[in-house]
C-alpha positions as CSV (number, residue, x, y, z in Angstrom):
1,M,82.1,29.9,159.7
2,R,83.9,33.1,157.8
3,D,86.7,31.5,158.8
4,R,85.5,27.9,157.0
5,L,84.5,29.9,154.3
6,A,87.6,31.7,153.6
7,A,89.4,28.6,153.2
8,H,86.8,27.1,151.4
9,E,87.9,29.9,148.5
10,M,91.6,29.5,149.8
11,G,91.1,25.9,148.3
12,V,89.7,26.3,145.3
13,G,92.4,28.7,144.4
14,I,95.4,26.2,145.5
15,F,93.3,24.0,143.4
16,Y,93.7,26.5,140.4
17,S,97.3,26.3,141.0
18,R,97.7,23.1,140.9
19,F,96.5,22.6,137.7
20,R,98.7,25.7,136.8
21,L,95.7,28.2,136.5
22,P,97.5,31.2,138.1
23,Q,95.1,33.8,136.8
24,A,92.3,32.4,138.3
25,A,94.3,31.5,141.4
26,V,94.9,35.3,142.0
27,K,90.8,36.3,141.7
28,R,90.8,33.8,144.0
29,F,93.0,34.8,146.5
30,E,92.1,38.5,146.3
31,G,88.7,37.5,146.5
32,V,89.8,36.0,150.3
33,L,92.1,39.0,151.0
34,A,89.2,41.4,150.1
35,E,86.4,39.7,152.3
36,Y,87.8,38.0,154.8
37,P,90.9,40.6,156.0
38,D,90.9,38.6,159.3
39,F,90.7,35.1,158.2
40,S,93.4,33.1,160.4
41,G,94.9,31.4,157.0
42,N,96.3,35.0,155.7
43,D,99.9,33.7,156.1
44,E,99.1,31.1,153.9
45,L,97.3,33.0,151.7
46,L,99.7,35.8,151.0
47,Y,102.4,33.3,150.5
48,R,100.7,31.8,147.6
49,L,99.5,34.9,145.7
50,A,102.8,35.7,145.5
51,V,103.5,32.0,143.9
52,A,100.9,33.1,141.7
53,Y,101.7,36.6,140.9
54,R,105.6,34.8,139.8
55,R,103.9,32.4,137.4
56,L,102.0,35.6,135.6
57,D,105.4,37.0,135.6
58,R,104.0,40.3,138.0
59,G,107.2,40.1,139.7
60,E,106.8,43.5,141.7
61,E,103.2,42.6,143.1
62,A,104.6,39.0,144.0
63,D,107.6,40.9,145.8
64,Q,104.9,43.4,147.3
65,T,102.7,40.5,148.9
66,L,106.1,39.1,150.1
67,A,107.0,42.1,152.1
68,R,103.3,42.0,153.4
69,L,104.0,38.5,154.6
70,R,107.1,39.5,156.6
71,E,105.4,42.4,158.1
72,S,102.6,41.4,159.3
73,Y,104.1,37.6,159.9
74,P,107.1,37.6,160.5
75,A,107.1,34.4,162.8
76,S,105.0,32.4,160.5
77,D,106.1,29.2,158.7
78,W,105.2,30.4,155.7
79,T,107.4,33.7,156.1
80,R,110.0,30.8,156.5
81,R,109.5,28.9,153.1
82,A,109.1,32.2,151.2
83,A,112.6,33.5,152.5
84,K,114.3,30.0,152.2
85,E,112.9,29.7,148.5
86,A,114.3,33.2,148.0
87,G,117.9,31.9,149.3
């Protein structure tokens, strides 16, 4: 049940991201990380949080979030996607 709630909250954050509201997306994504630390989608969440930080010119936080993604989920598709986009 908690995983479903976390997924819903992440979905709201994704909605905000799509409509170019990165500050609102960051708030949702950070909330999911705080409330649902064992969420099965945390790899995607970290990726999306880093993207939102970049849109807000918060590069240091984006870099830290991507480092956390790489360390916590080295085999994740989201980690590979982040590496590919970094070039």
